[in-house]
N, C-alpha and C positions, 0 to 999 in steps of 0.2 A: 384339624387344627384346633389349639386348644382357643379359649375365646377370653377377650379381657376386659379382668375384673372391673378398674377402675378407667376414668379417664380424666386428666389433669392438663384444661384447657389454656392456655397462659394468652392472652392477648394484651400486647401494648395499642398505645392511644398514637397514630403520626408519628410512630419509628420508622425511618427511613431502613432499608435492609444495608445500606453501605457506611450506617451507624452503629456498625458490632465489627468484633477484632476478626470474630469466623469469619465476616465477610469481605475484609480488606480495611476496616479503617487502622489508618496507620497509628493512631495515639492512643483510640479510645480502647482503655481495657476493661475486657467483658468475659474473664475468664473462669464464671459458670454456668454462663450460655454458653462459650464456644466448647463447655465439656457436653453439656447436653449432644451436642455437635459430633462430639465425637462418640459417645455413646450410640447415637444414630443414624439419619440422613440428613443432612444439609441439602436442602432444594432451594436450585441458584437464579431458577427462573418461574420463580411463583408472583401472582397477581393475584391485584383485587376486582373485583368484578365493578366498583363504580368510587372514586377518589374522594368519597367521601364520606362521615364516619354512620349516618344513617341508613342508609341504602348500602354500603360496603356491609356492615354486622347482618342486615338482611338478609345479603347473600351468604354469608358465613351459616347462618341461622337457618335458613330453609333450604341451601341449597339449591337456589335456584338464582338463575340470573335476574337482575331489576327489569327487563322487559316482562320478564315472568310475574315477580311478586307484586310491582306495580308502588312500591315504597321507595320515591326514588329521591328524596330528597330527606335533609332531615327534617323530624318531627311530619312528614309526611305519613299517615299509619298506615300498619299493613296488615291489609283485610285480614278479618275475623275467621274467614277460611283456612288462611295459611297454616300448613304443617309447621313444626319448625321443631330445633332441636329438641329442644325439652319434649315434647310428644312423642318422638322417634323412640328415646332412649329410654325413654320413663316405659314405654311399651314393652320394653325389653329387658326390664325390672331394674333399670338402676335409678336412683335418686338423684333427677337433673337442678343444678342450683348454680346459684349466680353469686357471686361477691362482685362487685365492680360494677361499669358501665356497658349498657346496650347501647343507648339510646334509641330505644324504642316508644315511639308512638301507639298507645292502643287505639284501636278502631271503636270508641266510644258509641258512634252512629249503629256499626255495624253488631254491638253487644246489645245495645238501645232494641233493637228489629226483633232479636232473637229472643228477649228475657232475658238476658245476662247480664247479673246484678256483679257489677266492678269488683264489691268487695268479696264477695262468696268464693271458694277454692277454687273452683271454675273459673271465674273473674279474673282473680290473680294470677291465676297461669295466663290466660289469654291475652292478659295485658304485659305479661313479662317474657313475648317470644316463648315459654311454654315452661322455663325457668321459674321454681321456687324461689325467690327472692331473698335467701338470706342475709343480702345488705346490697342497695340497689343506691349507685353514686353516680351522677352521669356529669358532675363538674359542672354546672352553669354559674353565669353571673348573679351576684344576689338580686340583680333587678328581673331574673329572668324564674320567677317563681320558686328561686332553690327552696323547701322545706327545711323551717329553720330547727325542727326537731329530726331532723336527719340523723341515724345512729352515730355519724363520725362526730356531726358536732356534742353531740350530747358527751359524748367519751372527747372530747378538746376543753367542753366546759367542767369536766369532773377535773381533767389537768390544768386548771386554771384560768384557761383560754377564756373570758368573759364576754358577751355581746352576742346580737340576735345570729349571726354569722361567722363563726370562728373558721369556717370554713375558708372563708376568706380573708378576712380580716386577719387570722393567724398562718394557718395553712400556706395559705396565698398570697401572703403582702410578705413586705419587709418592713425594715425600720433605716429612717432619714439618719442624715450625721446630728440632727440635735433631737432623737430621738424618736418623732414622730414615724407615723405608721403609714407607710408608700404600699400601694394596691398592686399586687403582682400584673393585672391584668393589665399594665401600662408596660410594653417593654423594655422601655429605657429603665426600668428598673432590675430588672433580670439578671445585670451583677452586685449582687446583693442576695445572701444568707436570708430563707424563710426565717420567720420569728418562732415557729417551732422548733422542740429537737426531733434531731431524726427521726426516734424510738416513736413519736407520734407525729410523723408524715403522713401523707394518705398512702402511699406505697407500704410503710412500716405497718401501719394500722391493715389495710386489704391483706394483708400475705398473714400477718395475725389472725385475723378473723376468719380466711380459708381455714388455717392450721385448725383452730377449734371446731370448724363445722368437722373436720376428719375424725377428729375424736370425738367429737359425740356422733358422729352415725355410725361409728363400732364395727361391726362387719357386714354393715349395709353396702353394696357395692352402690357405684355415685358415677357420675361426669360433676365435675365442679369447674366451672368456669372464671375461672381469673383474671379479671379484666380489668389490669390496672389504665386510670385515664395519663397519665405517663407516657412519654415527654412532650404531652401534647400541652398549647399553654393552658394558663400563665405558668411563662419559662422562671419560677422559682426553686430551687431545690435548698436543701437544711445542708447545716453541714455534717458531716466535709464534705459531700458533694460540692458545694456552692461553689471550693476554690480551690476544685481538685483540678480544672484543667486551664489552662492559657490562651489568651488571644492567639498566640504565636502555634499554638496546634490545632487551628480552625484549618481546616480544607480548604483549598482556595475553590473561588465561586465559580460555577460552570454558566458562562454566557458570552454574546456576541454583540457588538453593535448591530451586525446585519440582523437582528432579533427584533430591534427594535425600528431600524428602517423602514424592514419591509415585513410589516410584522401581519398577520394572521386577522382579520375583524374581531374574531373573539377573545384572541392572545394579546391583542393591543387594549382590550377594552379591561382584561383582569391586571396588565398592566397598569392599568390606573386606580386601580382597587386602594386603599389606604396598606393594608398591608402588604401589598407588592412596593410602592414606594416608600414603605418606611425602610425596607430594607437595600434603599439606594443611598441610603443616608450613610458616611465611611465609617461610621463605629457603631451601626447598628449589628453587621455578623460576629465582629468582635466584643461584641455587648451579650446577644442574645446566645449562638452558639456554643459557649463555654457553660452557660447550665444547661442547656439543652445535651450536652455531653455528659453533664454531673446527673440530669435527673436518668439518663438511659444507663451510666456507673450504679448508683443507686439501685434501680429495676435488677442489674444482674446482681448485687449483693442478694437481695431478699430473694431473685430466684435460686441462689445456693441455699439459702435459708432453707426454704424449702423441699429442695434435692435432699438435702441433710437430715430435714424434719419424718420426711417419706423413707428413707434408710434408716431411721432409727427405728419404724412401726413396720421395718420390714414388709413394704408397700412397694419398693421398685419392683420386685419381679414380677407382680399383679396389676404394675399401671401403666398407662402410655400416658406419655405426654407431649406436650404440642407447642409450640409456645412460637407466634408470630405476632404480628398487627394488623389492624385494618385500614390502612393505606399509608404514603410517605408524607412529608413536608418537603416543599422548596429549599427555602431557607433562604430565599434570594438569588440560588440559580435559574437562570433563564425570566430574568427580572421577575420572581417573582416571589412571591407568600404563600402562605396556605399550600393549600392544591388544588383540586378540581376537572384539572386539566390532565391533558395523559403524557406529559414527558415521565422517563422512568422515574426520577426522585418521588413522583406523586402516584405513581402506579404501582412499583415494583416491592414486591411486599420480602420480608425476611421469612422464613420459614422451618423449623426444624421436628424433628418427628423421632420421637425415640418410641419403639416398640417393643416392648417385654417379651416377644415370642421367641421361643428357639429359632422362627423359620427367619426370622429379620438379623439372624449372625451375623450373614453371609455381607452386609451393607452398612454394619456398622464404621462409623470413623468414614463414611463417605460421601462424595457431593453428585446431587442428582439435576444434571441439567433438562430435564424435562420442564416443557410448556405444564406447568401449574397451576391451578386455578383456586381462590378462596371456597366455591361451591363444593369442592372434591372432599373437603373436613367430613361433611357431613356422612355421606356415603360412608369414608373411611371409616368412623366413627359405630356406623350402624355395623357393617360388617365386622368386625373388632369385637361389637359385642352381641356377635350370634346370630343376627338377622338379615335379612333378604333386601337389598336396595328396591326401593319399585321406583324403578325406569319413567312412569308415568307421571310422578314427583318430580323426584330430585334428576337435575342437571347434570352434577356433578359428578366426578368418577373416583370409584372407589381407589387409593394410594397404593392398597396392599402389597399388588402386584411388584410394584416397585420398592415398597421397605423390604419385598421378600426375592430382590434379585431376579424375578422374571422381566423380560422386556418384551409386554402387550405392543400392538403399533396401538400407537398415541397420538394426541391430537398435533399438528403441526402451527396451529394459531393461539394467541388469547383472543380474548374480548373484553371490551370493557367498555362501561358507559357513563355520559355524565345528563346529567339534569340539572342544566344551574339557573333554573326559572328562581331561585331563590337567593340568586346573586346581586349585586351593582349591576353588573355587565348586560343583565339583561335592557331592565332601564333605558341605562346608558347607549345599547344600542338600538331603542325603540322596538323589543320582540316582544311578539306575544309569550304567554307562557311556555302554552305547548310546541311551540319553535325555538325553545333556549333548551336544544336538546342534541345528544351528541352521540354516536357510536365510534369506538376503534378496534381494529381488528390489527394485531401485531404478528407477525412470522419472523424468523428468524432475519430476513433481511430487509424488511418490510413496516413500517408503520404508516396505515391508513386511517385517516380520520373522517369522517361521516355527518357533515355538519347540515341537522333540519335547514337551514334559515341563509347559511352561507357557503362559498366554496368548499371544497375539501382542501385537506392535507395528507402530506405525503413525505415521509422521510425514508430515506435508503442509511439504513442503521449499517450498512457493514461500509459505506464511505463517510458516512458523516455521524457515527456513533454518539454525538453530544447532543447530535437534535437542534443546529442550528439551522441548515437551510431546507426552507420547505417547499414541496418541490410540486404541492397540489394546485399551482397553474400550468407546470413547465409541459411543454405540447410536444416533446420529449419522452414523457412518462403518461403517456394517454393509453397506451396499452396496459400498464403495469395496474393504476385505478381502474380501472375496467375490471380487469382481473380479482381486485381485493373488494370492490364491490358487489360482484358477486359472492365473494366468500362470504360476506357480510349477508346478503338478501338472503343464502342460502343456510344462513346459519339462524336469521330470523322466521324462516321456515319452517324450522325445526324445533320450536319451542312447545315444552310442555304444555300448551295450554287444556288439554282435556284429561284430567286430573282424578273424575268420578269415576272412569272406566279403564281397568291395564291392557295394554296389548295380551296380554296371556287370557284376559277374563273373556277379552273379543273375537282371539283364537278357537276360543272352544265354545261357542256359541252355535248351536244350529241354528239351520235356515232361519227365513222371517214366518215360515208358515206354519212354523211349530209353535211359534210365539203370537196364535190368532190370526195370523196374518194370512189369505189366498192369494198369489203371485202367479199369473204366466199359466193361469188351468183352461180347457176348454169346456170341458163337460166333469161330471161329479164321477165317470169312468175313469176319466185318465190318470193314469201309475202318478 
């Protein structure tokens, strides 16, 4: 099987799977992403390993569950000894580069203990998930130590946008009726256009930056992680995308009064968060969601630009293209904003893979409903680049068999984890940080959530696909909960924590006595 020369790994931030045309949205037009689905495979049941930016991305980048890599919330550092996507692909002769967001927090203590200088070549790679940071932009509020010399800020100043942080004051702010600047961090401003022209917006800029890298790379093989920060808030879009969609095109909210009157304690605490109560405003969804849709439409436009760019350079025939997101967005569903919990709008991912190899021709323009996890992408990339998946490290499975029309025995459930110790709900409920954790197993019919400090949750997805009725305390479902509890326990026992020695090496080892140890002998003359 021929190797894939290049890998274009496109990730959006906080893009729900059902907010794309090819995933069934009735109004949102995404012709270029839909075209990728026609060129490859659209996975209908793909899930993240954690419904929040940092830990989800660390699972994508390590091919390991959050339980294993330990970076369980935003800005909780990834251990310095974890091997990442850049490490694996660079060893296979691919230049691994980043344009956009990772939400990676470097393990500075670990680096100091090992004497690794953060600004050295090695230190930069360890600090950036193994990627060469051609352009790093996590999109943080100006009060959160955003570097005023961010390359995008320098670009905006060159375009005439003055100030210490034009990323905020121009690209992610809008203009009021009297000409005043209105910050996009306030969601009530989402129905106004960004202060930058479309060509200077963040999505356009990052696409341009990725194209520039490809041209500069020449004949050098690469893995390019083009990681858009949108449609994640600030929900501010430039024209023409800001006025592309109207409130009448907002799909109905998915929530039930029973969810509030019979709420699980953790669900209830999250419903009290400001981002959730804001979506209870009668005008909130009609103000925010058209902007969200516009941002998705803009991403689609630039995905189309990137595909045309690759085609003009004769790179489509040897480049694998992946389009996905790190997690979803509640957008008011289940009385919630943001993500963090385990309803489908939060954990289900769009995932489209275009494999250029001839072996994938039979599956082009197909939909695969197999349970796919975020951790499956890294082993897929390693195999595509001609490498071997080291199973004592990587916990995902290569998707190559599914891309090439095989029907191997596959997983019958997916796992997602949440560490909500960094959210207000933890203090609200009086829970210690270590107990602000939950684990979810989803099968075709059931969704079971094990909470560290509270009763479990259970949903019958066959009879209750909208997840309105929590059966976690129902006596009639005790056996179902016990069965799924055991599935979770078996999953925990199977984590790859012995990463320094592979199973193959252990099987090849001789007996202990040949390693300087004598066990079970009576006298020297014994055979």
